[in-house]
Z-matrix of the N, CA and C atoms (Angstrom, degrees):
N
C 1 1.473
C 2 1.536 1 109.99
N 3 1.277 2 114.73 1 129.38
C 4 1.458 3 120.45 2 178.62
C 5 1.532 4 109.50 3 -97.00
N 6 1.319 5 116.48 4 127.65
C 7 1.472 6 120.89 5 179.63
C 8 1.523 7 110.14 6 -101.98
N 9 1.319 8 118.11 7 142.16
C 10 1.456 9 125.63 8 178.18
C 11 1.501 10 108.61 9 -128.64
N 12 1.330 11 115.25 10 146.53
C 13 1.449 12 121.60 11 174.48
C 14 1.540 13 109.12 12 -80.92
N 15 1.321 14 113.09 13 156.89
C 16 1.510 15 117.94 14 175.72
C 17 1.494 16 110.40 15 -56.79
N 18 1.317 17 116.55 16 149.40
C 19 1.441 18 126.04 17 178.62
C 20 1.525 19 114.25 18 63.01
N 21 1.325 20 117.38 19 21.89
C 22 1.461 21 121.27 20 178.72
C 23 1.526 22 108.76 21 -88.58
N 24 1.335 23 115.05 22 145.92
C 25 1.471 24 120.03 23 174.02
C 26 1.502 25 107.78 24 -78.09
N 27 1.358 26 117.10 25 129.92
C 28 1.481 27 120.92 26 -172.63
C 29 1.524 28 108.20 27 -134.06
N 30 1.337 29 116.30 28 170.72
C 31 1.434 30 124.15 29 174.82
C 32 1.526 31 107.39 30 -79.71
N 33 1.307 32 116.28 31 166.21
C 34 1.463 33 122.15 32 -179.62
C 35 1.532 34 108.87 33 -66.00
N 36 1.340 35 118.00 34 149.35
C 37 1.414 36 123.92 35 179.76
C 38 1.516 37 111.33 36 145.33
N 39 1.320 38 113.73 37 -164.20
C 40 1.495 39 119.19 38 -178.36
C 41 1.506 40 109.31 39 -111.39
N 42 1.362 41 115.09 40 139.62
C 43 1.453 42 121.38 41 -177.55
C 44 1.528 43 108.05 42 -131.31
N 45 1.350 44 113.09 43 137.31
C 46 1.470 45 121.62 44 -176.49
C 47 1.549 46 109.92 45 -118.94
N 48 1.333 47 117.46 46 134.44
C 49 1.432 48 124.40 47 -179.86
C 50 1.564 49 106.07 48 -109.65
N 51 1.315 50 121.09 49 105.47
C 52 1.481 51 120.91 50 -177.75
C 53 1.510 52 113.90 51 -69.49
N 54 1.305 53 118.18 52 -19.64
C 55 1.481 54 120.79 53 179.58
C 56 1.507 55 110.24 54 -73.83
N 57 1.337 56 117.86 55 -47.85
C 58 1.456 57 120.75 56 179.99
C 59 1.535 58 114.49 57 -98.12
N 60 1.309 59 115.68 58 -0.59
C 61 1.455 60 121.40 59 -176.70
C 62 1.509 61 112.79 60 53.73
N 63 1.325 62 115.30 61 48.59
C 64 1.451 63 121.00 62 -176.82
C 65 1.553 64 107.56 63 -117.90
N 66 1.330 65 114.04 64 134.30
C 67 1.428 66 121.10 65 177.21
C 68 1.503 67 109.30 66 -119.69
N 69 1.351 68 116.84 67 118.88
C 70 1.445 69 119.46 68 -176.35
C 71 1.510 70 111.19 69 -124.33
N 72 1.381 71 114.52 70 142.21
C 73 1.458 72 117.43 71 173.19
C 74 1.554 73 111.14 72 -92.29
N 75 1.321 74 115.22 73 140.03
C 76 1.444 75 122.47 74 175.08
C 77 1.513 76 106.51 75 -109.21
N 78 1.354 77 118.36 76 119.46
C 79 1.453 78 119.44 77 -171.40
C 80 1.535 79 112.13 78 -84.27
N 81 1.306 80 119.02 79 -38.73
C 82 1.448 81 120.09 80 -174.37
C 83 1.519 82 109.83 81 -123.40
N 84 1.311 83 115.24 82 151.22
C 85 1.508 84 119.97 83 175.05
C 86 1.503 85 109.50 84 -61.59
N 87 1.343 86 116.38 85 137.08
C 88 1.444 87 120.02 86 175.76
C 89 1.549 88 111.76 87 97.00
N 90 1.326 89 120.83 88 -9.87
C 91 1.445 90 119.83 89 176.42
C 92 1.498 91 109.04 90 -73.61
N 93 1.343 92 113.81 91 159.22
C 94 1.494 93 119.29 92 -173.17
C 95 1.545 94 110.46 93 -101.04
N 96 1.310 95 115.82 94 149.18
C 97 1.400 96 122.02 95 173.57
C 98 1.526 97 111.38 96 -74.06
N 99 1.346 98 118.02 97 156.06
C 100 1.512 99 118.92 98 177.23
C 101 1.533 100 108.78 99 -61.85
N 102 1.327 101 114.65 100 152.53
C 103 1.466 102 122.10 101 178.57
C 104 1.501 103 108.64 102 -88.31
N 105 1.307 104 118.63 103 86.46
C 106 1.458 105 123.37 104 178.60
C 107 1.538 106 110.32 105 -126.64
N 108 1.334 107 116.11 106 171.61
C 109 1.435 108 121.93 107 176.01
C 110 1.546 109 110.34 108 -63.78
N 111 1.301 110 117.09 109 149.23
C 112 1.451 111 118.43 110 172.40
C 113 1.514 112 111.35 111 88.04
N 114 1.336 113 114.56 112 171.91
C 115 1.462 114 120.96 113 177.53
C 116 1.517 115 110.92 114 -104.39
N 117 1.300 116 116.24 115 161.16
C 118 1.433 117 123.34 116 -175.37
C 119 1.555 118 108.99 117 -105.27
N 120 1.309 119 115.19 118 145.40
C 121 1.488 120 121.78 119 179.86
C 122 1.548 121 106.34 120 -116.99
N 123 1.316 122 116.34 121 128.99
C 124 1.419 123 119.80 122 174.29
C 125 1.547 124 109.93 123 -75.26
N 126 1.312 125 115.97 124 126.78
C 127 1.508 126 120.74 125 -177.90
C 128 1.518 127 108.88 126 -120.66
N 129 1.328 128 116.33 127 151.00
C 130 1.482 129 120.05 128 172.88
C 131 1.531 130 111.93 129 -68.93
N 132 1.333 131 115.42 130 162.98
C 133 1.436 132 121.31 131 -178.29
C 134 1.536 133 111.45 132 -60.29
N 135 1.321 134 118.93 133 -44.17
C 136 1.477 135 120.89 134 -178.60
C 137 1.533 136 110.92 135 -63.42
N 138 1.343 137 118.42 136 -31.10
C 139 1.456 138 120.80 137 177.73
C 140 1.544 139 109.15 138 -71.15
N 141 1.307 140 117.20 139 -37.54
C 142 1.436 141 121.98 140 -179.29
C 143 1.553 142 109.83 141 -65.92
N 144 1.359 143 114.42 142 -38.98
C 145 1.474 144 119.96 143 -179.89
C 146 1.573 145 107.97 144 -66.29
N 147 1.287 146 118.73 145 -31.50
C 148 1.495 147 122.26 146 178.86
C 149 1.519 148 110.82 147 -80.12
N 150 1.353 149 118.01 148 -38.66
C 151 1.412 150 119.59 149 -174.20
C 152 1.569 151 115.13 150 -74.78
N 153 1.309 152 116.71 151 -37.02
C 154 1.468 153 122.31 152 -176.17
C 155 1.533 154 110.84 153 -59.19
N 156 1.340 155 121.64 154 -50.92
C 157 1.435 156 119.13 155 177.25
C 158 1.553 157 113.29 156 -63.70
N 159 1.339 158 116.80 157 -32.52
C 160 1.463 159 120.90 158 177.73
C 161 1.536 160 109.07 159 -63.82
N 162 1.312 161 119.34 160 -44.71
C 163 1.467 162 123.04 161 178.17
C 164 1.491 163 111.16 162 -65.93
N 165 1.315 164 118.91 163 -37.43
C 166 1.458 165 121.06 164 175.88
C 167 1.472 166 113.06 165 -64.59
N 168 1.343 167 117.35 166 -41.06
C 169 1.455 168 120.21 167 -178.60
C 170 1.569 169 109.74 168 -69.74
N 171 1.379 170 118.12 169 -36.08
C 172 1.423 171 119.33 170 173.44
C 173 1.512 172 113.20 171 -61.36
N 174 1.265 173 116.62 172 -38.68
C 175 1.489 174 120.10 173 175.29
C 176 1.505 175 111.25 174 -63.39
N 177 1.372 176 117.07 175 -44.48
C 178 1.457 177 119.92 176 -179.92
C 179 1.505 178 113.27 177 -65.97
N 180 1.328 179 117.61 178 -32.11
C 181 1.477 180 120.20 179 179.64
C 182 1.536 181 111.59 180 -79.56
N 183 1.306 182 117.77 181 -44.92
C 184 1.460 183 119.65 182 -171.93
C 185 1.485 184 113.94 183 -83.01
N 186 1.290 185 121.47 184 -24.07
C 187 1.451 186 120.59 185 178.21
C 188 1.522 187 112.85 186 -60.40
N 189 1.364 188 120.11 187 -52.19
C 190 1.430 189 117.72 188 173.03
C 191 1.496 190 114.76 189 -58.89
N 192 1.321 191 116.52 190 -39.67
C 193 1.493 192 121.03 191 177.50
C 194 1.513 193 111.19 192 -55.97
N 195 1.289 194 117.79 193 -42.62
C 196 1.463 195 120.19 194 178.04
C 197 1.526 196 112.29 195 -63.96
N 198 1.315 197 115.50 196 -37.06
C 199 1.474 198 119.05 197 176.16
C 200 1.514 199 112.51 198 -64.57
N 201 1.340 200 118.76 199 -41.62
C 202 1.454 201 122.19 200 177.38
C 203 1.564 202 109.97 201 -67.47
N 204 1.285 203 117.49 202 -38.84
C 205 1.494 204 120.30 203 179.77
C 206 1.525 205 109.84 204 -66.06
N 207 1.305 206 118.49 205 -42.15
C 208 1.489 207 120.47 206 -178.99
C 209 1.505 208 111.01 207 -69.21
N 210 1.341 209 117.01 208 -36.64
C 211 1.486 210 121.44 209 177.01
C 212 1.516 211 108.49 210 -65.07
N 213 1.331 212 119.71 211 -46.08
C 214 1.435 213 121.64 212 179.78
C 215 1.537 214 109.99 213 -61.72
N 216 1.313 215 119.08 214 -42.91
C 217 1.436 216 124.09 215 179.35
C 218 1.541 217 109.30 216 -59.82
N 219 1.312 218 117.03 217 -45.66
C 220 1.492 219 120.85 218 179.60
C 221 1.553 220 109.93 219 -60.84
N 222 1.317 221 118.43 220 -42.69
C 223 1.444 222 121.30 221 -179.95
C 224 1.544 223 110.07 222 -66.46
N 225 1.311 224 119.24 223 -42.50
C 226 1.486 225 121.67 224 -179.67
C 227 1.541 226 109.58 225 -61.82
N 228 1.314 227 115.91 226 -42.81
C 229 1.499 228 120.78 227 179.18
C 230 1.528 229 109.97 228 -62.93
N 231 1.334 230 116.38 229 -41.72
C 232 1.465 231 119.92 230 -178.10
C 233 1.521 232 110.23 231 -69.29
N 234 1.296 233 117.85 232 -41.46
C 235 1.488 234 118.56 233 -175.75
C 236 1.539 235 110.52 234 -75.84
N 237 1.319 236 118.14 235 -42.31
C 238 1.476 237 120.33 236 179.78
C 239 1.529 238 113.80 237 -75.07
N 240 1.311 239 117.31 238 -21.34
C 241 1.478 240 119.76 239 180.00
C 242 1.505 241 112.76 240 79.15
N 243 1.321 242 116.96 241 24.88
C 244 1.452 243 119.85 242 -179.29
C 245 1.554 244 110.63 243 -67.49
N 246 1.266 245 117.57 244 -30.61
C 247 1.471 246 121.03 245 -176.63
C 248 1.510 247 109.92 246 -105.16
N 249 1.331 248 118.08 247 65.28
C 250 1.470 249 120.69 248 -175.44
C 251 1.521 250 113.95 249 -75.04
N 252 1.352 251 116.93 250 -21.50
C 253 1.450 252 118.40 251 179.46
C 254 1.519 253 108.90 252 -78.36
N 255 1.298 254 117.28 253 113.76
C 256 1.491 255 119.22 254 177.80
C 257 1.480 256 112.03 255 -95.85
N 258 1.292 257 113.82 256 178.06
C 259 1.484 258 119.22 257 -177.58
C 260 1.473 259 112.56 258 -66.07
N 261 1.347 260 117.06 259 -28.96
C 262 1.483 261 119.52 260 178.15
C 263 1.500 262 113.81 261 -60.42
N 264 1.341 263 116.11 262 -36.06
C 265 1.426 264 120.25 263 -179.04
C 266 1.511 265 112.17 264 -75.75
N 267 1.324 266 116.13 265 -20.34
C 268 1.441 267 119.86 266 179.72
C 269 1.519 268 112.81 267 -82.83
N 270 1.319 269 118.71 268 -18.57
C 271 1.451 270 122.77 269 -178.14
C 272 1.526 271 108.84 270 -80.56
N 273 1.313 272 115.24 271 172.41
C 274 1.459 273 121.87 272 -177.98
C 275 1.550 274 107.37 273 -65.19
N 276 1.279 275 118.93 274 140.29
C 277 1.476 276 123.33 275 179.35
C 278 1.505 277 110.90 276 -60.86
N 279 1.287 278 116.10 277 139.73
C 280 1.447 279 122.70 278 -179.84
C 281 1.513 280 115.37 279 80.59
N 282 1.261 281 117.52 280 10.31
C 283 1.464 282 120.25 281 -179.33
C 284 1.489 283 111.63 282 -79.82
N 285 1.294 284 116.81 283 131.64
C 286 1.482 285 120.34 284 174.31
C 287 1.501 286 106.38 285 -134.13
N 288 1.303 287 120.26 286 124.23
C 289 1.460 288 123.25 287 -179.81
C 290 1.550 289 111.30 288 -56.10
N 291 1.308 290 115.22 289 130.99
C 292 1.476 291 119.49 290 179.19
C 293 1.524 292 113.92 291 89.40
N 294 1.307 293 117.94 292 -6.06
C 295 1.461 294 120.76 293 -178.57
C 296 1.525 295 110.03 294 -74.58
N 297 1.302 296 117.84 295 135.42
C 298 1.457 297 119.59 296 174.71
C 299 1.510 298 110.83 297 -90.72
N 300 1.278 299 116.59 298 123.28
C 301 1.493 300 120.05 299 -175.34
C 302 1.517 301 112.42 300 -100.91
N 303 1.312 302 120.18 301 -13.82
C 304 1.444 303 119.51 302 -171.92
C 305 1.555 304 111.40 303 -112.13
N 306 1.371 305 114.66 304 24.11
C 307 1.506 306 116.18 305 -177.65
C 308 1.538 307 112.10 306 -94.30
N 309 1.325 308 118.52 307 -10.69
C 310 1.474 309 121.98 308 -177.16
C 311 1.515 310 108.04 309 85.22
N 312 1.348 311 115.02 310 -177.98
C 313 1.412 312 119.62 311 -177.04
C 314 1.546 313 109.17 312 -119.81
N 315 1.293 314 119.03 313 151.63
C 316 1.423 315 121.65 314 178.00
C 317 1.538 316 110.88 315 -61.49
N 318 1.314 317 116.68 316 135.98
C 319 1.447 318 119.78 317 176.18
C 320 1.504 319 115.17 318 81.17
N 321 1.250 320 118.06 319 15.44
C 322 1.483 321 121.83 320 176.37
C 323 1.513 322 110.13 321 -70.03
N 324 1.250 323 116.05 322 135.50
C 325 1.457 324 119.62 323 178.33
C 326 1.518 325 110.05 324 -93.17
N 327 1.313 326 115.45 325 155.03
C 328 1.434 327 120.67 326 -179.37
C 329 1.528 328 108.60 327 -72.26
N 330 1.297 329 114.00 328 136.80
C 331 1.478 330 119.10 329 -177.28
C 332 1.528 331 108.01 330 -88.58
N 333 1.275 332 114.19 331 165.69
C 334 1.505 333 118.50 332 177.94
C 335 1.493 334 107.09 333 -68.37
N 336 1.290 335 114.76 334 136.10
C 337 1.441 336 120.11 335 179.28
C 338 1.536 337 112.24 336 102.41
N 339 1.337 338 117.95 337 -11.78
C 340 1.450 339 120.11 338 176.89
C 341 1.529 340 107.79 339 -84.93
N 342 1.303 341 114.25 340 152.61
C 343 1.498 342 118.89 341 -176.97
C 344 1.540 343 108.92 342 -70.81
N 345 1.354 344 114.52 343 138.06
C 346 1.434 345 120.03 344 175.96
C 347 1.517 346 108.77 345 -92.85
N 348 1.311 347 114.17 346 152.86
C 349 1.488 348 120.08 347 -178.91
C 350 1.529 349 109.37 348 -65.53
N 351 1.311 350 117.20 349 128.54
C 352 1.454 351 121.74 350 176.35
C 353 1.521 352 108.34 351 -97.22
N 354 1.319 353 118.09 352 164.98
C 355 1.495 354 119.14 353 177.75
C 356 1.542 355 113.21 354 -58.88
N 357 1.365 356 116.39 355 -34.37
C 358 1.457 357 118.10 356 -179.66
C 359 1.533 358 110.84 357 -68.18
N 360 1.336 359 117.11 358 -36.38
C 361 1.504 360 120.85 359 178.97
C 362 1.542 361 107.82 360 -67.67
N 363 1.352 362 116.67 361 -43.04
C 364 1.443 363 117.53 362 -178.26
C 365 1.552 364 111.84 363 -64.58
N 366 1.351 365 114.73 364 -38.45
C 367 1.511 366 119.13 365 176.74
C 368 1.498 367 111.24 366 -61.66
N 369 1.366 368 116.69 367 -43.50
C 370 1.432 369 122.48 368 178.17
C 371 1.537 370 112.25 369 -63.41
N 372 1.301 371 116.97 370 -38.31
C 373 1.457 372 122.06 371 178.57
C 374 1.485 373 111.01 372 -65.97
N 375 1.337 374 117.81 373 -37.52
C 376 1.475 375 121.10 374 178.64
C 377 1.515 376 111.20 375 -68.53
N 378 1.345 377 116.45 376 -39.48
C 379 1.454 378 119.74 377 177.57
C 380 1.567 379 112.12 378 -62.84
N 381 1.280 380 114.67 379 -41.54
C 382 1.476 381 120.20 380 177.37
C 383 1.573 382 110.47 381 -62.69
N 384 1.326 383 115.72 382 -43.87
C 385 1.477 384 119.13 383 178.02
C 386 1.545 385 111.27 384 -61.07
N 387 1.324 386 115.83 385 -41.71
C 388 1.508 387 119.99 386 -178.86
C 389 1.560 388 108.77 387 -65.20
N 390 1.314 389 117.42 388 -43.76
C 391 1.474 390 118.90 389 178.61
C 392 1.517 391 114.19 390 -64.77
N 393 1.356 392 115.82 391 -29.26
C 394 1.445 393 119.14 392 178.69
C 395 1.535 394 113.34 393 -71.89
N 396 1.312 395 115.12 394 -26.06
C 397 1.466 396 121.16 395 -177.60
C 398 1.500 397 111.11 396 -84.64
């Protein structure tokens, strides 16, 4: 068995990576292998024909199993209370969805440095009120 490092230029054929369980065909001499963890093994065509359905069946069997395992884990955590810290406690204190934070508070007094109402502004405000009615 000849081993090749990732991203190495290789001859045409089939290459298998046992770390990632990936089997790739290389069509032309001089093409590079994918840059993945682990080393690649050159395999004959009949071995590739045998390995590919095996890898596909492993995917078909273990994918639902992973779903059942994650569901069972979520139920165990919920029932035993291991994950008591919820997302609400991770957010900023005093946060309520939909709350307006930049509207000010009722009865706030004007601070020093803010513009005071001039007679022109009061006249304009009265005109606007009259037009609204």
